[in-house]
N, C-alpha and C positions, 0 to 999 in steps of 0.2 A: 702392366704389360702381361699379355697372355702368352703362356708357353705352349707349344704344340705337344699336348699329351696324347698318347695312344689310348684307345678306348678301354682295353683291359687294365690300364694302369691304375693302381690304387690311389695315386695322387689326384687323378681326374675325379674319381668318385668322392673323395674327401672334399675337393673344392666345390663340387655341386652341392653337397650336403650343407656345407658352411654357407653358401650363398642362398640356398632355398629357404632356410628358416626366416631370415629377415624379410625376404620377399613375400613369403606366404603370410607372415604375421602382418605386414603392411597391407596386403590385399584384404585380409580378413578384417582388420580394423577399419579400413575405408568402406568396405561393404556394410559393416554394422552401422557405421556412422550414416551412410546414405539411406539405409533402411529405417533408421530411427527418425530421419528427417524427410522421409519419402512423401508424407502427406503435404509438405510445404512445396514440393516440386511437382508432384504428379496428382492429377485428379483422382480421388478415391470415391468409392460408391457405397451404397447403404449397407453392404455386408460388413464393412469395417467401421465407418464413421458417417456422420451426416456431412454433406458437402455444402458450403465450404467450411473448413475448420479454421479457427483463428490461429495465427502464427504464434508458436509458443515463445518466441524470443522478442515479440513486439508487444509492448504494454501501452495501449492508448486508452485513456479514460476521458470521456465516453468514446465508444467505438465510432469510427467515421461513418456517416450516413451514406448508404448506397442508394441506387435508384429505386430498389424495392422498398427500402425504408421510407423514402420520400413519397412514393405512391401510397404506402400504407397510411402515412400521416395525412395525406390529402383525402384518402377515403374516410378516415376517422373524422376529419373536419366536415366532410359532406354529410356523414351520418349524424354528427352532432347538430348540424344546421337543420336536417330533416326532423330530428327529435324535437328541436326547439319550435319548429313550425307546427308540429303535431301538438305540443303543449299549449302553444298560443291558440290553436284551433279549439282544443278542448276547453281552455279557459273561456273562450268566446261562447262556446256552446253552453257552458255552465252559467255564464252571465245572462245569456238569452233565456235559458230555462228559469233562472231566478226572476228575471224581469217579467216573463209571462205568468209565473206563479203569483208575483206581487200584483200584477194587473188583474188576474182572476180573483185574488183575494179582495182587492179593492172593489171590484164589481160586485162580489158577494156582499161586502160590507155596505156598499151603496144601496143595493136592493133591500138589505135588511133595514137600513136606515129609512128608506122610502116607505117600507111597510110599517115601520114604527111611527113615522110621521102621519101616515094615513090613519093609523089606529088612534093616535092622539087627536087628530083633526076630527075624527068621527066622535070620539068621546066628548071633546069640549065643544065642538061645533061653532067656534067663534073665528076661524081663520078662513079667508077666502081662498078659492082655488089658485088664483094668480100669486098670492102671497106664499102659499105652500110650495108651489113650483119654483118661485124665485129663491125661497129660502133653501130648498134642496140644492139648486144650482150654485148658490153662493157658498154654501157650506162645502160642497164637493169640489170647488175650484181650488181652494188653498189648503184644506185640512182633510187628510184621508187616513190618518193613523187611528188605531183602535182607541188609544187613550183620549185623543181629542174628540173622537166620535162619542164616547161615553159622556165626556164633559158637555158636548153640544146637546146631546139628548137630554141631559139633566137641565141645562140652561133653557132649552126650548120648553120642557115641561114646566119649569118655573114661570117662564113668560106667559105661557098659555094659562097657567093657574091664576096668575095675577090678572090677566085679561078677563077671565071669567068671573073672578071675584069683584072686579071693578064694574061688572055689568055690561050689557050690550051697548056698544058705541056706534051703532048704525052700520056695522059691517054685514055683508051677506053671509049667511050660514052655508056651510059646505053640505051638499047633498051627497049621500053615501055612494050612489052609482057614478056620479060625475067626478067625485074625488078620486076614484080608482083609475078612471081614464086619464085624468090630468097628471097624477103622480107617475103613471107609467110612461108618459111622454116626457 
Protein backbone atom coordinates (compact mmCIF):
# COMPACT_ATOMS: atom_id res chain seq x y z
CA UNK A 1 0.00 0.00 0.00
CA UNK A 2 1.41 3.36 -1.10
CA UNK A 3 1.30 6.25 1.26
CA UNK A 4 0.97 9.79 -0.12
CA UNK A 5 4.41 11.27 0.41
CA UNK A 6 5.21 14.82 -0.31
CA UNK A 7 8.03 15.45 -2.74
CA UNK A 8 10.55 16.99 -0.38
CA UNK A 9 9.90 14.24 2.11
CA UNK A 10 13.02 12.13 2.91
CA UNK A 11 10.88 8.98 3.11
CA UNK A 12 9.92 9.36 -0.58
CA UNK A 13 13.56 9.59 -1.72
CA UNK A 14 14.49 6.58 0.39
CA UNK A 15 11.66 4.50 -1.07
CA UNK A 16 12.68 5.42 -4.64
CA UNK A 17 16.30 4.46 -4.01
CA UNK A 18 15.29 1.15 -2.48
CA UNK A 19 13.04 0.26 -5.46
CA UNK A 20 15.40 1.51 -8.16
CA UNK A 21 18.29 -0.88 -7.42
CA UNK A 22 16.40 -4.15 -8.05
CA UNK A 23 14.61 -2.65 -11.02
CA UNK A 24 17.81 -1.39 -12.61
CA UNK A 25 19.68 -4.64 -11.93
CA UNK A 26 16.84 -6.67 -13.50
CA UNK A 27 16.83 -4.42 -16.57
CA UNK A 28 20.61 -4.69 -16.89
CA UNK A 29 20.56 -8.49 -16.56
CA UNK A 30 17.78 -8.93 -19.13
CA UNK A 31 19.53 -6.56 -21.55
CA UNK A 32 22.82 -8.48 -21.28
CA UNK A 33 21.00 -11.78 -21.72
CA UNK A 34 19.21 -10.49 -24.83
CA UNK A 35 22.42 -9.15 -26.34
CA UNK A 36 24.27 -12.41 -25.70
CA UNK A 37 21.55 -14.30 -27.60
CA UNK A 38 20.86 -11.57 -30.14
CA UNK A 39 22.28 -13.55 -33.10
CA UNK A 40 19.65 -16.22 -32.53
CA UNK A 41 16.83 -13.69 -32.68
CA UNK A 42 18.04 -11.04 -35.11
CA UNK A 43 19.78 -11.38 -38.49
CA UNK A 44 23.36 -10.23 -38.21
CA UNK A 45 25.62 -9.16 -41.03
CA UNK A 46 29.19 -9.74 -42.05
CA UNK A 47 30.65 -7.08 -39.78
CA UNK A 48 29.95 -9.37 -36.80
CA UNK A 49 29.46 -12.93 -38.02
CA UNK A 50 28.61 -14.88 -41.07
CA UNK A 51 24.91 -15.39 -41.48
CA UNK A 52 23.26 -17.74 -40.55
CA UNK A 53 25.00 -18.75 -37.33
CA UNK A 54 24.27 -22.09 -35.70
CA UNK A 55 22.21 -21.93 -32.60
CA UNK A 56 24.50 -22.37 -29.60
CA UNK A 57 21.97 -24.33 -27.56
CA UNK A 58 21.02 -26.77 -30.36
CA UNK A 59 23.38 -29.70 -30.97
CA UNK A 60 22.35 -31.71 -34.00
CA UNK A 61 24.86 -34.07 -35.57
CA UNK A 62 24.89 -34.04 -38.57
CA UNK A 63 23.30 -30.64 -39.21
CA UNK A 64 19.97 -30.71 -41.03
CA UNK A 65 20.19 -30.30 -44.80
CA UNK A 66 18.90 -27.05 -46.12
CA UNK A 67 17.84 -26.33 -49.69
CA UNK A 68 21.28 -24.87 -50.40
CA UNK A 69 22.97 -28.08 -49.27
CA UNK A 70 20.63 -30.20 -51.39
CA UNK A 71 21.37 -28.04 -54.44
CA UNK A 72 25.11 -28.34 -53.73
CA UNK A 73 24.85 -32.13 -53.56
CA UNK A 74 22.90 -32.21 -56.82
CA UNK A 75 25.56 -30.00 -58.44
CA UNK A 76 28.33 -32.26 -57.19
CA UNK A 77 26.53 -35.30 -58.60
CA UNK A 78 26.19 -33.57 -61.98
CA UNK A 79 29.87 -32.64 -61.94
CA UNK A 80 30.79 -36.22 -61.05
CA UNK A 81 28.68 -37.56 -63.93
CA UNK A 82 30.35 -35.11 -66.34
CA UNK A 83 33.79 -36.15 -65.10
CA UNK A 84 32.91 -39.83 -65.59
CA UNK A 85 31.71 -39.09 -69.13
CA UNK A 86 34.98 -37.28 -69.88
CA UNK A 87 36.98 -40.21 -68.47
CA UNK A 88 35.03 -42.69 -70.62
CA UNK A 89 35.57 -40.47 -73.67
CA UNK A 90 39.29 -40.25 -72.99
CA UNK A 91 39.52 -44.02 -72.50
CA UNK A 92 37.73 -44.51 -75.81
CA UNK A 93 40.13 -42.11 -77.53
CA UNK A 94 43.12 -43.96 -76.03
CA UNK A 95 41.69 -47.30 -77.16
CA UNK A 96 41.11 -45.93 -80.67
CA UNK A 97 44.67 -44.59 -80.82
CA UNK A 98 46.07 -47.93 -79.65
CA UNK A 99 43.96 -49.77 -82.23
CA UNK A 100 45.16 -47.46 -85.02
CA UNK A 101 48.77 -47.86 -83.87
CA UNK A 102 48.36 -51.65 -83.84
CA UNK A 103 46.85 -51.57 -87.34
CA UNK A 104 49.68 -49.36 -88.58
CA UNK A 105 52.22 -51.66 -87.00
CA UNK A 106 50.58 -54.74 -88.51
CA UNK A 107 50.55 -53.05 -91.93
CA UNK A 108 54.24 -52.29 -91.56
CA UNK A 109 54.90 -55.89 -90.52
CA UNK A 110 52.86 -57.16 -93.44
CA UNK A 111 54.80 -55.02 -95.92
CA UNK A 112 58.07 -56.13 -94.39
CA UNK A 113 56.99 -59.76 -94.62
CA UNK A 114 55.93 -59.31 -98.25
CA UNK A 115 59.30 -57.79 -99.09
CA UNK A 116 61.00 -60.68 -97.35
CA UNK A 117 58.89 -63.22 -99.27
CA UNK A 118 59.70 -61.51 -102.56
CA UNK A 119 63.37 -61.60 -101.70
CA UNK A 120 63.18 -65.29 -100.80
CA UNK A 121 61.22 -66.06 -103.96
CA UNK A 122 63.80 -64.23 -106.05
CA UNK A 123 66.65 -66.06 -104.34
CA UNK A 124 65.21 -69.55 -104.61
CA UNK A 125 63.14 -69.12 -107.75
CA UNK A 126 61.01 -72.20 -107.12
CA UNK A 127 57.67 -70.68 -105.97
CA UNK A 128 54.96 -69.61 -108.40
CA UNK A 129 53.36 -66.21 -108.20
CA UNK A 130 49.97 -67.63 -107.15
CA UNK A 131 51.53 -69.71 -104.37
CA UNK A 132 53.43 -66.69 -103.02
CA UNK A 133 50.28 -64.51 -103.02
CA UNK A 134 48.12 -67.22 -101.40
CA UNK A 135 50.83 -67.89 -98.80
CA UNK A 136 50.96 -64.21 -97.86
CA UNK A 137 47.17 -64.00 -97.56
CA UNK A 138 46.93 -67.23 -95.55
CA UNK A 139 49.64 -66.17 -93.14
CA UNK A 140 48.18 -62.71 -92.58
CA UNK A 141 44.62 -63.84 -91.96
CA UNK A 142 45.30 -65.52 -88.64
CA UNK A 143 48.83 -64.64 -87.49
CA UNK A 144 49.98 -61.07 -87.20
CA UNK A 145 52.19 -60.92 -84.15
CA UNK A 146 55.90 -60.39 -84.40
CA UNK A 147 56.91 -63.67 -82.79
CA UNK A 148 54.69 -65.70 -85.08
CA UNK A 149 55.98 -63.65 -88.03
CA UNK A 150 59.58 -64.58 -87.27
CA UNK A 151 58.61 -68.23 -86.84
CA UNK A 152 56.72 -68.21 -90.15
CA UNK A 153 59.63 -66.57 -91.94
CA UNK A 154 61.92 -69.28 -90.61
CA UNK A 155 59.45 -72.06 -91.58
CA UNK A 156 59.02 -70.58 -95.05
CA UNK A 157 62.77 -70.35 -95.54
CA UNK A 158 63.12 -73.98 -94.46
CA UNK A 159 60.35 -75.12 -96.83
CA UNK A 160 61.88 -73.25 -99.73
CA UNK A 161 65.31 -74.66 -98.96
CA UNK A 162 63.85 -78.18 -98.89
CA UNK A 163 62.04 -77.51 -102.18
CA UNK A 164 65.23 -76.33 -103.88
CA UNK A 165 67.28 -79.18 -102.46
CA UNK A 166 64.72 -81.68 -103.81
CA UNK A 167 65.18 -80.21 -107.26
CA UNK A 168 62.74 -78.81 -109.80
CA UNK A 169 59.33 -80.42 -109.64
CA UNK A 170 57.75 -78.79 -112.68
CA UNK A 171 56.70 -75.50 -111.06
CA UNK A 172 56.96 -72.20 -112.89
CA UNK A 173 59.80 -70.04 -111.80
CA UNK A 174 59.05 -66.56 -110.54
CA UNK A 175 60.25 -63.75 -112.76
CA UNK A 176 61.60 -60.82 -110.76
CA UNK A 177 59.44 -58.11 -112.41
CA UNK A 178 56.17 -60.02 -112.21
CA UNK A 179 56.79 -61.16 -108.61
CA UNK A 180 56.97 -57.50 -107.47
CA UNK A 181 53.58 -56.77 -109.02
CA UNK A 182 51.95 -59.90 -107.59
CA UNK A 183 53.23 -59.37 -104.06
CA UNK A 184 52.01 -55.78 -104.03
CA UNK A 185 48.47 -56.86 -104.94
